[in-house]
C-alpha positions, 0 to 999 in steps of 0.5 A: 420898453421905450428903449427897445422901441427907440432902438427899433425905430433907429434901426428902421431909419438907418435901413432907410438910409438915414444918417445922423446929422443936426436934425430939423424938427418935423413940421405940423400945423400949429392950428387947424380951423375947420369953420362950420361943420356938420353936427350930425355927420362926421367931418374929416380933414388931413393932418400933415407931418412934413419932414424938413430934415435930410434924414428919414423920420418915423411917426410912431403915434398920433392921438386926438382928444374929445370928439376927434379920432384918427385913422392912421393905418399902420404905425410907425410910418416913415416920412422921407426927407422933404415928404409931407405925410397925411393922416386922416382925422375924423371929427364927430360932434355930439351936438351943436356948438364950438369944438376945441380939440388937440391932435398929438403926434410922436415923431422919431428922428434917425438918431432916436430923438423923439419930438412930441407935437400938438395941433389945436383943432377948432370948429363950429358944429352948426345948429341944425335948421330943421322945420316941419309942417306945424299941423295937419287937420284931416277934417271930417273923414267918413268911417271906413275910409282913409285920408292922406296928408303930407308933412314936409321936413325942411333941412335949411342947414348948410352942412348937416344931414337930417335923419328921421329915425322914428315916428310916434302918433297919438293914436293907432288911427294915424300911420306913416306910409314911408319907411324909416329911417328917412334922410334929408340932405342939407338945403333940401326938403322931403315929404312924409305921408301921414294916413288917417284911417277912420274907424270908430266915431270920435275926434282923435288928436295929439302930436306926431313926434318925429325923432331926428338926429338934430337938437332937439331930437324930437320935433312935433306936428299937431294932428287932428281929425273927426269921424262921425258915425253910428255907435250901437249899444246892445242892451240885450234881451229884456223881460216884461214884468207882471205889469208889462214893463221892462226893468229900468235900463241905462245907457250913456250918450256921448257929448258929440251925439246929435241924436239916438234911436231906440229900437225894440224888437218883439214878436209880431203879436206884441205891441211895444211902446215907451214907458219912460225916457229921462235924460241926465241933469238935475232936474232930469230932462223928462221926455216920457214919464211913467204915466205916459203924459210926457211931451215926447210924441211916439206911438206903439208899434208891433214887430219893431218899435222905434223912438227917434230922439229928437223928433222935434225942434223943441228945446225941452226935447233935444239931447242934453248938452254934454251927454250923460246917462239916460234912463229907459223903460219900455212897455208891452202895450198889447200882446203876450210876448215875454221879452223884447230885444233893445238897442240904442243907435247913437249918431255922433258928429264930433266936429260942430260944423258937421252936425247939420249935414249928412249923406243918404244912401238908397236902395231903389227898387223897380217894379216889373211893369217898369221893366216890361213896359218902360224898359227901365231895370236895375241893369239900365237904371243909371242910363235911364234919363227919366228915372235919373231925372226923378232922382235928381229932382228928389236930390235937389229938394233934399240938398237944401238942408245938406242931405246929399244922396250918396250911393244908390243900388238898384234892384228889380222886383220880379213879382207882378203882384207888386206892380199895383200894391194894395194896403194888405200887400204893402208890408210884403213889398217892403219885406223884399228889402231883405234881399238887399246887400246893404242896409239903406233906406229903401225906395220902391217905385210902383205902377199904383200905390194903394189903389184900394184907397179912394181918392188916389194915393201917390206915395206912402211911408211905412212909418214915421222915423223908421228903423234902420233895418231891411226886410221888415214891414217898416223897411221903406217907402213907396212912390208911383213912377208915372208922372212928371219927373219933378213931381214924382221927385217931390213925392219921393222926397216927401215919403223919404222925409216921413221915414226919416222922422217928419210928420205932415206940417199940417193935416187935413183936420187942421192939426199941426206937426211937432216942429215949431218953425213950420207955420200953423196954417190949417187952410194952407191954400195955394202953395201950402206954406211952401212946405214939402211935408204939407198934406196936400200936393200943392208943389211946395218943397221947403224943408225948415231948419227944425225939420232938418234937426230931426232928419240929420239925427236919423241913423240913415244919415251918414256923417259925411261931407258932401263930396265935391261936385254934389248938388249945392244946397238951394232955396226951395222952389215950387213945382207947378201941379196945376195941370195934374189930376192929383187928389189933395190927400195924395199921401197915405202917411197920415200923421193922425194915424201915426200919433198913437199915444 
């Protein structure tokens, strides 16, 4: 076969005019040093064969070892006397480091003599100099919203292009916006957008792994976020036994919970109470015992019974640190209902610095008299300076404990019956909240609040620690509208405090609330201790940290940070009420009537 090839090449060379004389050897480079080359992209160079003879030569074969390959076109290829022929050689490293390869050429002269040549090819495939943003902390993200952050991929390499071919996240809460593969040229940087979608409460964290063509192939970026929110445990329909008790129920409270509410719904003729509530531990933390002599303060309630944990700052009535399994029994205090529906609403704050703040969304209802005589309706509410002044005064009071007023939806009350709302009409007013689109704390502004109570009532809440429900007789608070903006703002804030779980710091009979960091001052003349929740309308607006512990854990408080530009927490101030004709017992939400145990 070689003889046939040699004869064919000789004929080829002869046809090209070659005459056999003393042949000169072909000239190829002894060595080629490519220097620093890309470790991720192919590098090409020209391998040359020079014919220094007076006859035509033919290159029949070029081969390369290792990571080098040759693009030769059609062989054999003739090389005329004095010509230098170039052949493309490609080097594609399999990683960084030194490269030493050999390019071999087989060349025939006109007489059929063969010359085998070798050329040593050396290079240094560079180590890819690739860096990424080391970590992303999305912070506290409101449930149902997203937040985007940027990972910068920097390629400081001299010759190597970086390709990001895949991205793997620790949980499905994180996604990559850009399409892959993603290329970064040498000496450049590009950004990747990572999106966190807040869904269930928790603190998902871990590593984002970017797969590249560098060495090592995988680069990691630590990602973390926190999402608070509600976790609702439906314990189903429970049947009262012959003693009027439900079975013992158990439920798990996670370690990042800051509070929970027991919500029990029975028929309207049945009054429900708390028979037993124990937390985990050895010994178990007892909130209420089977004999109803526990330290937890609650009252039986018809239609919807709620027990808010915590409703005090007392250490022995807080949640058990670290979470765990709780035990619960309910009792039928009165009535003949056979069953009760039970839910547990758990408020979670995964990030420790988000535990003492929250956003409170409102449904604000405007009576018909306000529309007809004062010209403020749902359609004009946002532009009405008086109404907005009241809401701002209320917001500033609540902001001192990082309770930020969030979204407000306005509704018209078109039934004139509810301009002046008596005791018997109050439940019907609150049940109008069934028409609201969203379940929020309902604040009703009326012309007169409970005018059938002697002395003059300015505001009232349906209950202490009310349910997160619309359309029930406990679904909101009521405040008169006429008066100075700052004082009506105080009245509204006071009543909201009741529905969020706060009792009066002091009652007219001298009894004290269950919050230990409020002063026990039976007389509380003058500024009434400066407390917003004092029974007298004496102008104080202070909300203590202990009271904040109760409010923050209520299901109406969303676990969001205050948006930028929202009112900053401020020191409590006093509102001058000296010129106002106000009954000292202006608030109808009397703690002594609420403490029914």
